[in-house]
PAZAPA-4460 file (N, C-alpha, C; in steps of 0.05 Angstrom, whole numbers, plus 32768, in hexadecimal, padded with zeros to 4 digits):
% residues 222
    n_x    n_y    n_z   ca_x   ca_y   ca_z    c_x    c_y    c_z   seq   type   mol
   8083   8195   8161   807D   8196   8144   807F   817B   8138     1      M     A
   8094   816C   813F   8099   8151   8134   8082   813F   813D     2      I     A
   807A   8141   8156   8064   8131   8160   804A   8137   8151     3      E     A
   8045   8150   814C   802D   8158   813D   802E   814E   8121     4      S     A
   8045   814F   8114   8047   8145   80F8   8043   8126   80F8     5      L     A
   804E   8118   810B   804B   80FB   810D   802D   80F4   8110     6      F     A
   801F   8104   8121   8003   80FF   8125   7FF3   8103   810B     7      H     A
   7FFA   8117   80FC   7FED   811C   80E2   7FF2   8104   80CF     8      I     A
   800A   80FA   80CE   8011   80E4   80BD   8000   80CB   80C3     9      L     A
   7FFB   80C7   80DD   7FED   80AF   80E5   7FCF   80B1   80E2    10      L     A
   7FC4   80C9   80E4   7FA7   80CC   80E5   7F9C   80DD   80CE    11      T     A
   7FAC   80E2   80BA   7FA2   80F4   80A4   7F8A   80E9   8096    12      I     A
   7F87   80CE   8095   7F6F   80C3   8087   7F56   80C8   8097    13      D     A
   7F59   80D0   80B1   7F42   80D5   80C2   7F3B   80F3   80C3    14      Q     A
   7F4E   8104   80BC   7F4A   8121   80BF   7F55   8130   80A7    15      Q     A
   7F52   8125   808F   7F5C   8131   8077   7F51   814D   8072    16      L     A
   7F36   8152   8076   7F2C   816D   8072   7F39   8182   8084    17      P     A
   7F3F   817A   809C   7F4C   818C   80AF   7F68   8193   80A5    18      V     A
   7F76   817E   809C   7F92   8182   8091   7F91   8194   8079    19      V     A
   7F7E   8191   8067   7F7C   81A2   804F   7F77   81BF   8057    20      V     A
   7F65   81C3   806B   7F5F   81DE   8073   7F77   81EC   8081    21      S     A
   7F88   81DD   808E   7F9F   81E8   809C   7FB8   81EB   808A    22      E     A
   7FBC   81D8   8078   7FD5   81D8   8068   7FD1   81DF   804B    23      Y     A
   7FB8   81E0   8042   7FB3   81E8   8026   7FC1   81D6   8012    24      G     A
   7FD0   81E3   7FFF   7FDD   81D4   7FEA   7FF3   81C2   7FF4    25      I     A
   7FFD   81C7   800C   8012   81B6   8018   8007   819B   801F    26      W     A
   7FEC   8198   801F   7FE0   817E   8024   7FEA   8169   800F    27      T     A
   7FEE   8172   7FF7   7FF7   815F   7FE2   8013   8155   7FE9    28      Y     A
   8024   8166   7FF4   803F   815E   7FFD   803D   814A   8013    29      V     A
   802B   814F   8026   8027   813D   803D   801E   8121   8033    30      I     A
   800B   8121   8020   8001   8108   8015   8017   80F9   8006    31      L     A
   8027   8108   7FF7   803E   80FB   7FE9   8051   80EE   7FFD    32      F     A
   8058   80FC   8012   806A   80F1   8026   805F   80D8   8033    33      V     A
   8045   80D8   803A   8039   80C1   8047   8039   80A9   8034    34      I     A
   8031   80AD   801B   8031   8096   8008   804E   808C   8003    35      I     A
   8060   809F   8001   807C   8097   7FFC   8087   8087   8014    36      F     A
   8081   808F   802C   808B   8081   8044   807D   8066   8047    37      L     A
   8063   8066   8042   8054   804D   8046   805D   8037   8033    38      E     A
   8066   803F   801B   806F   802B   8008   808E   802A   8006    39      T     A
   809C   803E   8010   80B8   803F   800C   80C9   8036   8023    40      G     A
   80BE   8035   803B   80CD   802C   8052   80C0   8015   8060    41      L     A
   80CE   7FFF   8064   80C2   7FE8   8070   80BD   7FEB   808E    42      I     A
   80C5   8002   8099   80C0   8007   80B6   80A8   8019   80BA    43      V     A
   809A   8020   80A4   8082   8031   80A7   806A   8025   8099    44      T     A
   8064   800B   809D   804D   7FFE   8090   8033   8006   809E    45      P     A
   8035   8014   80B5   801D   801B   80C4   8010   8035   80BA    46      F     A
   801D   8043   80A8   8011   805C   809E   7FF9   8056   808D    47      L     A
   7FE5   8068   808C   7FCD   8064   807C   7FD3   8062   805F    48      P     A
   7FC6   804F   8051   7FCA   804B   8035   7FAF   804B   8026    49      G     A
   7FA2   8034   8025   7F88   8031   8017   7F74   8046   8020    50      D     A
   7F71   8048   803B   7F5C   805A   8045   7F63   8077   803E    51      S     A
   7F7C   807E   803D   7F84   8099   8036   7F7D   80A0   8019    52      L     A
   7F81   808D   8007   7F7A   8091   7FEB   7F5C   8095   7FE8    53      L     A
   7F4D   8084   7FF6   7F30   8085   7FF4   7F25   80A0   7FFE    54      F     A
   7F2F   80A7   8016   7F26   80C1   8022   7F30   80D8   8011    55      V     A
   7F47   80D6   8005   7F51   80EB   7FF4   7F3F   80EF   7FDC    56      G     A
   7F35   80D9   7FD1   7F22   80DA   7FBA   7F08   80E8   7FC3    57      G     A
   7EFE   80E1   7FDB   7EE6   80EE   7FE5   7EEA   810C   7FE9    58      A     A
   7F02   8113   7FF3   7F08   812F   7FF7   7F09   813E   7FDC    59      A     A
   7F13   8131   7FC7   7F14   813D   7FAD   7EF7   8141   7FA2    60      A     A
   7EE5   812E   7FA8   7EC9   8131   7FA0   7EBC   8149   7FAE    61      A     A
   7EC6   814F   7FC6   7EBB   8166   7FD5   7EC7   8180   7FCD    62      S     A
   7EDB   817F   7FBB   7EE8   8198   7FB2   7F00   81A0   7FC3    63      G     A
   7F07   8190   7FD7   7F1E   8197   7FE8   7F39   8192   7FDA    64      L     A
   7F3A   817F   7FC8   7F52   8179   7FBA   7F4C   8176   7F9C    65      L     A
   7F61   817A   7F8C   7F5E   8176   7F6F   7F62   8159   7F69    66      D     A
   7F4F   814C   7F5B   7F50   812F   7F57   7F6A   8126   7F49    67      L     A
   7F70   8133   7F32   7F87   8129   7F22   7FA2   8130   7F2F    68      W     A
   7FA3   8146   7F3D   7FBC   814B   7F4C   7FBF   8137   7F62    69      T     A
   7FA9   8130   7F6F   7FAA   811B   7F84   7FB4   8101   7F79    70      L     A
   7FA8   80F8   7F63   7FB0   80DE   7F57   7FCE   80DF   7F4E    71      I     A
   7FD6   80F5   7F42   7FF2   80F8   7F3A   8005   80F6   7F51    72      G     A
   7FFE   8104   7F67   800F   8104   7F7F   8012   80E8   7F8B    73      I     A
   7FFB   80DA   7F8C   7FFB   80BF   7F97   800B   80AB   7F86    74      I     A
   8008   80AD   7F6B   8017   809C   7F59   8035   80A1   7F5C    75      I     A
   803C   80BA   7F5D   8059   80C2   7F60   8064   80B7   7F7B    76      A     A
   8055   80BB   7F90   805F   80B2   7FAA   8061   8094   7FAB    77      G     A
   804E   8085   7F9F   804E   8068   7F9F   8065   805D   7F8E    78      A     A
   8069   8068   7F77   807E   805F   7F65   809A   8064   7F71    79      V     A
   809E   807C   7F7B   80B8   8083   7F87   80BD   8074   7FA1    80      L     A
   80A7   8070   7FB1   80AA   8061   7FC9   80B2   8044   7FC4    81      G     A
   80A5   8037   7FB2   80AD   801C   7FAB   80C9   801A   7FA0    82      D     A
   80D1   802E   7F90   80EB   802E   7F84   8101   8031   7F9A    83      T     A
   80FC   8043   7FAD   810E   8047   7FC3   8110   802D   7FD4    84      F     A
   80F9   8020   7FD8   80F8   8008   7FE8   8108   7FF1   7FDA    85      N     A
   8105   7FF0   7FC0   8113   7FDC   7FB0   8131   7FDE   7FB4    86      Y     A
   813B   7FF7   7FB2   8158   7FFB   7FB4   8162   7FF8   7FD0    87      W     A
   8151   7FFC   7FE4   8158   7FF6   8000   815E   7FD8   8002    88      I     A
   814B   7FC8   7FF7   814F   7FAB   7FF8   8167   7FA2   7FE8    89      G     A
   816C   7FAF   7FD1   8182   7FA8   7FC0   819D   7FAE   7FCD    90      N     A
   819E   7FC5   7FDB   81B8   7FCE   7FE6   81BD   7FC6   8004    91      R     A
   81A7   7FC6   8013   81AA   7FC2   8030   819F   7FA7   8039    92      I     A
   8188   7F9F   802F   817C   7F86   8037   816A   7F89   804F    93      G     A
   815C   7F74   8056   8149   7F75   806D   8156   7F72   8088    94      L     A
   816D   7F65   8088   817A   7F5F   80A2   817E   7F78   80B3    95      G     A
   8186   7F8E   80A7   818B   7FA7   80B6   8172   7FB0   80C5    96      F     A
   815B   7FAE   80B7   8142   7FB8   80C4   8137   7FA3   80D7    97      F     A
   813A   7F89   80D0   8130   7F74   80E2   813D   7F76   80FE    98      C     A
   8157   7F7C   80FE   8166   7F7D   8117   815E   7F96   8128    99      E     A
   815A   7FAC   811A   8155   7FC6   8128   8137   7FCC   812D   100      R     A
   8126   7FC1   811C   8109   7FC6   811F   80F9   7FAC   811F   101      Y     A
   80FE   7F9A   8131   80F0   7F80   8131   80D2   7F82   8134   102      P     A
   80C8   7F97   8141   80AB   7F99   8145   809D   7FA3   812C   103      N     A
   80AC   7FB0   811A   80A0   7FBA   8101   80A5   7FA7   80EA   104      L     A
   80BD   7F9C   80E8   80C4   7F8A   80D3   80C0   7F6D   80DD   105      V     A
   80A7   7F64   80DC   80A1   7F4A   80E8   80A4   7F34   80D3   106      R     A
   80AB   7F1C   80DE   80AF   7F05   80CD   8097   7EFE   80BD   107      K     A
   807F   7F00   80C9   8066   7EF9   80BB   8061   7F0A   80A2   108      E     A
   806A   7F24   80A4   8067   7F35   808D   8079   7F2C   8076   109      Y     A
   8091   7F25   807D   80A4   7F1B   8069   809B   7F01   805C   110      I     A
   8091   7EEE   806E   8088   7ED4   8064   8070   7ED8   8051   111      D     A
   805E   7EEA   8059   8046   7EEF   8049   804E   7EFA   802E   112      R     A
   8061   7F0C   802E   806A   7F18   8014   8078   7F04   8003   113      T     A
   8088   7EF2   800F   8096   7EDD   8000   8081   7ECB   7FF3   114      N     A
   806B   7EC6   8002   8055   7EB6   7FF7   8049   7EC2   7FDE   115      G     A
   8048   7EDD   7FDE   803D   7EEB   7FC6   8050   7EE7   7FAF   116      F     A
   806A   7EE9   7FB3   807D   7EE5   7F9D   807B   7EC9   7F92   117      F     A
   8077   7EB5   7FA3   8074   7E9A   7F9A   805B   7E96   7F89   118      E     A
   8046   7EA5   7F91   802C   7EA2   7F83   802B   7EB2   7F6A   119      K     A
   8034   7ECB   7F6B   802F   7EDE   7F54   8049   7EE6   7F45   120      Y     A
   8060   7EDE   7F4F   8079   7EE5   7F42   807D   7F03   7F41   121      G     A
   8086   7F0D   7F2A   808B   7F2A   7F27   8072   7F3B   7F2B   122      G     A
   805B   7F30   7F24   8042   7F3E   7F27   803B   7F44   7F44   123      A     A
   804B   7F39   7F57   8046   7F3F   7F73   8048   7F5C   7F79   124      T     A
   805A   7F6B   7F6B   805D   7F87   7F70   8043   7F96   7F69   125      I     A
   8035   7F8C   7F54   801B   7F97   7F4D   8005   7F8F   7F61   126      F     A
   8003   7F76   7F67   7FEE   7F6B   7F79   7FF2   7F77   7F95   127      V     A
   800B   7F79   7F9E   8011   7F82   7FB9   8007   7F9E   7FBF   128      A     A
   8003   7FAE   7FAA   7FF9   7FCA   7FAD   7FDF   7FCA   7FBD   129      R     A
   7FCF   7FB6   7FBA   7FB5   7FB5   7FC5   7FB3   7FA7   7FE0   130      F     A
   7FCB   7F9F   7FEA   7FCB   7F90   8003   7FDD   7F9E   8018   131      V     A
   7FD2   7FA9   802D   7FE2   7FB6   8042   7FF8   7FA4   804C   132      P     A
   800D   7FAF   8055   8025   7FA1   805F   8035   7F94   8048   133      M     A
   8028   7F84   8038   8036   7F77   8022   8041   7F8B   800F   134      V     A
   8032   7FA1   8009   803D   7FB5   7FF6   8055   7FC3   8001   135      R     A
   8058   7FC3   801C   8070   7FD0   8028   8088   7FBF   8026   136      T     A
   8085   7FA4   8027   809C   7F92   8028   80A3   7F87   800C   137      F     A
   8090   7F86   7FFA   8095   7F7A   7FDF   80AB   7F88   7FD0   138      A     A
   80AD   7FA2   7FCF   80C3   7FAF   7FBF   80DE   7FA9   7FCB   139      P     A
   80E0   7FA8   7FE5   80FA   7FA2   7FF2   8103   7F86   7FEC   140      C     A
   80F0   7F73   7FED   80F7   7F57   7FE8   80FD   7F53   7FCA   141      L     A
   80F0   7F63   7FB9   80F7   7F62   7F9C   8113   7F6B   7F98   142      A     A
   811C   7F80   7FA7   8137   7F8A   7FA4   814C   7F76   7FAF   143      G     A
   8144   7F68   7FC4   8156   7F54   7FCF   8159   7F3C   7FBC   144      I     A
   8143   7F35   7FAF   8142   7F1E   7F9D   814F   7F24   7F82   145      G     A
   8146   7F16   7F6E   8152   7F17   7F54   8142   7F27   7F40   146      T     A
   812D   7F34   7F48   811C   7F43   7F35   812C   7F5B   7F2A   147      M     A
   812D   7F5C   7F0F   813B   7F72   7F03   812C   7F8C   7F07   148      Q     A
   813A   7FA2   7F0A   812D   7FBB   7F10   8119   7FC4   7EFA   149      Y     A
   8121   7FBF   7EE1   8110   7FC7   7ECA   80F5   7FB9   7ECC   150      R     A
   80F5   7F9F   7ED2   80DD   7F90   7ED5   80CD   7F9A   7EEE   151      R     A
   80DB   7F9E   7F03   80CF   7FA9   7F1C   80C1   7FC3   7F16   152      F     A
   80CE   7FD5   7F08   80C3   7FF0   7F03   80A9   7FEE   7EF3   153      L     A
   80A7   7FDC   7EE0   808E   7FD9   7ED0   8077   7FD2   7EE3   154      V     A
   807A   7FBE   7EF4   8065   7FB6   7F06   8060   7FCB   7F1B   155      W     A
   8075   7FD9   7F23   8073   7FEF   7F36   8060   8005   7F2C   156      N     A
   8065   800E   7F13   8055   8024   7F08   8039   801B   7F03   157      V     A
   8035   8003   7EF7   801A   7FF9   7EF2   800A   7FF6   7F0C   158      L     A
   8017   7FEB   7F20   8009   7FE8   7F3A   8002   8003   7F47   159      G     A
   8014   8016   7F45   800E   8030   7F51   7FF7   803E   7F43   160      A     A
   7FF6   803C   7F28   7FE0   8048   7F19   7FC6   803B   7F20   161      I     A
   7FC5   8020   7F20   7FAC   8012   7F26   7FA2   8017   7F42   162      A     A
   7FB5   8017   7F55   7FAE   801B   7F71   7FA3   8037   7F75   163      W     A
   7FB1   804B   7F6A   7FA9   8067   7F6D   7F8D   806C   7F61   164      S     A
   7F8A   8064   7F48   7F71   806A   7F3A   7F5A   805C   7F46   165      F     A
   7F5D   8042   7F4D   7F46   8033   7F58   7F3C   803D   7F72   166      S     A
   7F4E   8043   7F85   7F45   804B   7FA0   7F3D   8069   7FA0   167      L     A
   7F4D   807A   7F93   7F46   8096   7F93   7F2B   809B   7F84   168      V     A
   7F28   808E   7F6D   7F0F   8092   7F5E   7EF7   8086   7F6D   169      L     A
   7EFC   8070   7F7C   7EE6   8064   7F8C   7EDD   8078   7FA1   170      A     A
   7EF1   8085   7FAE   7EEA   8099   7FC2   7EDD   80B2   7FB5   171      G     A
   7EE7   80B9   7F9D   7EDD   80D1   7F90   7EBF   80CD   7F88   172      Y     A
   7EB8   80B7   7F7C   7E9C   80B4   7F73   7E89   80AD   7F8A   173      Y     A
   7E93   809D   7F9D   7E82   8098   7FB4   7E7F   80B1   7FC6   174      L     A
   7E94   80C1   7FC5   7E94   80DA   7FD6   7E80   80EE   7FCD   175      G     A
   7E74   80EB   7FB5   7E60   80FE   7FAC   7E45   80FA   7FBA   176      T     A
   7E42   80E3   7FC8   7E29   80DE   7FD5   7E2A   80E9   7FF2   177      F     A
   7E14   80F6   7FFA   7E13   8103   8014   7E16   80EE   802A   178      S     A
   7E0B   80D6   8027   7E0D   80C2   803C   7E2A   80BA   8040   179      I     A
   7E3A   80BB   802B   7E57   80B5   802D   7E65   80CA   803D   180      V     A
   7E5F   80E4   8037   7E6C   80FA   8045   7E66   80F9   8063   181      K     A
   7E4D   80F1   8069   7E45   80F1   8085   7E4E   80D9   8095   182      E     A
   7E58   80C5   8087   7E61   80AC   8094   7E7D   80A4   808B   183      N     A
   7E8F   80B8   808A   7EAA   80B2   8080   7EB9   809E   8092   184      M     A
   7EB4   809F   80AC   7EC2   808C   80BE   7EB9   8070   80B8   185      S     A
   7EA0   806C   80B1   7E96   8051   80AA   7EA2   8048   8090   186      L     A
   7EA6   805B   807E   7EB2   8054   8064   7ECF   804A   8068   187      L     A
   7EDE   8058   8079   7EF9   8050   807E   7EFA   8034   808A   188      M     A
   7EE7   802D   809B   7EE6   8012   80A6   7EE0   7FFF   808F   189      I     A
   7ECF   8007   807D   7EC9   7FF6   8066   7EE1   7FF1   8055   190      G     A
   7EF1   8005   8050   7F0A   8002   8041   7F1D   7FEF   804E   191      V     A
   7F1F   7FF2   8069   7F31   7FE0   8078   7F27   7FC3   8076   192      I     A
   7F0D   7FBF   8079   7F01   7FA4   8077   7F06   7F99   805B   193      L     A
   7F03   7FAA   8046   7F08   7FA1   802B   7F25   7F98   8027   194      L     A
   7F37   7FA7   8033   7F54   7FA0   8031   7F59   7F85   803F   195      S     A
   7F4C   7F82   8057   7F50   7F69   8065   7F44   7F52   8056   196      L     A
   7F2D   7F57   8049   7F21   7F42   8038   7F33   7F3A   8022   197      G     A
   7F40   7F4E   8016   7F53   7F48   8000   7F6A   7F36   800A   198      T     A
   7F74   7F3D   8022   7F8A   7F2D   802E   7F81   7F10   8032   199      I     A
   7F69   7F0D   803E   7F5F   7EF2   8044   7F5B   7EE2   802A   200      I     A
   7F51   7EF0   8015   7F4C   7EE2   7FFC   7F67   7ED9   7FF0   201      F     A
   7F7B   7EEA   7FEF   7F94   7EE3   7FE3   7FA3   7ECE   7FF3   202      I     A
   7FA2   7ED0   800E   7FAE   7EBC   801F   7FA1   7EA1   801B   203      I     A
   7F86   7EA1   8017   7F77   7E89   8011   7F81   7E7C   7FF8   204      G     A
   7F86   7E8C   7FE3   7F91   7E82   7FCA   7FAD   7E76   7FCE   205      N     A
   7FBD   7E84   7FDE   7FD8   7E7A   7FE4   7FD7   7E5F   7FF1   206      L     A
   7FC6   7E5D   8005   7FC3   7E43   8014   7FB9   7E2D   8001   207      V     A
   7FA5   7E34   7FF0   7F9B   7E20   7FDD   7FB0   7E17   7FCA   208      A     A
   7FC0   7E2A   7FC0   7FD6   7E23   7FAE   7FEB   7E11   7FBB   209      A     A
   7FF1   7E17   7FD5   8004   7E07   7FE4   7FFA   7DEB   7FE8   210      Y     A
   7FE1   7DE8   7FEF   7FD5   7DCE   7FF4   7FD4   7DBE   7FDA   211      L     A
   7FCF   7DCC   7FC3   7FCE   7DBF   7FAA   7FEA   7DB4   7FA2   212      K     A
   7FFE   7DC5   7FA6   801A   7DBC   7FA0   8022   7DA5   7FB2   213      R     A
   801A   7DA6   7FCB   8021   7D91   7FDE   8014   7D77   7FD5   214      K     A
   7FFA   7D79   7FCD   7FEC   7D61   7FC4   7FF8   7D55   7FAB   215      K     A
   7FFF   7D67   7F98   800C   7D5E   7F7F   8027   7D51   7F84   216      E     A
   8036   7D5C   7F97   8050   7D51   7F9F   804C   7D36   7FAB   217      S     A
   8038   7D32   7FBC   8032   7D18   7FC8   802A   7D03   7FB4   218      G     A
   801B   7D0B   7FA0   8013   7CF9   7F8B   802A   7CF0   7F7A   219      N     A
   803D   7D03   7F75   8055   7CFD   7F65   8066   7CE8   7F73   220      T     A
   8069   7CEB   7F8D   807A   7CD9   7F9C   806E   7CBD   7F9C   221      R     A
   8053   7CBB   7F9C   8046   7CA1   7F9C   8049   7C94   7F80   222      Q     A
***
């Protein structure tokens, strides 16, 4: 049973209609748990995020799910997940997880997230929502750092709302086209490529900002 549940968590974005037909209203609970874990635990960044929201929107367009219930569930899971992650960082820190789960809590993920904080400051919590891996580590690092919880909560809620509405509604409106329904697997690949494109774009900005600071520092010394 545990193995079956784990398989559902990993592949739900690929077989959401099957899950809905088997679990009915409990599908909303499953979606909540996945979003909560993907954003709330730094050891589960591999769970589906962007693709799940998009496919969920398409499923709502097909009448399998209620659109507004879906959006509400995702926002709740995202906000509570980030909040839980923040307090993990605040109370426990990354060291505990780095020692026990080195293959999941990788140094490059932490370095990338730190780069986001240097670039965007508190708004990182908002921006990170749209970047896989970074959105899993950003709340924890915010808790470890000096970000006040009240400030964190504002960016947390705004990011969750923007992330949920943009991806779910994109899936919902594109899901009304027959060509989309017939090529859902291609759409998921498109969502993944879009996410990767976002990562590359933001990393490019980080590198450009670093080179600019380095150049300005060199000119100052001269």
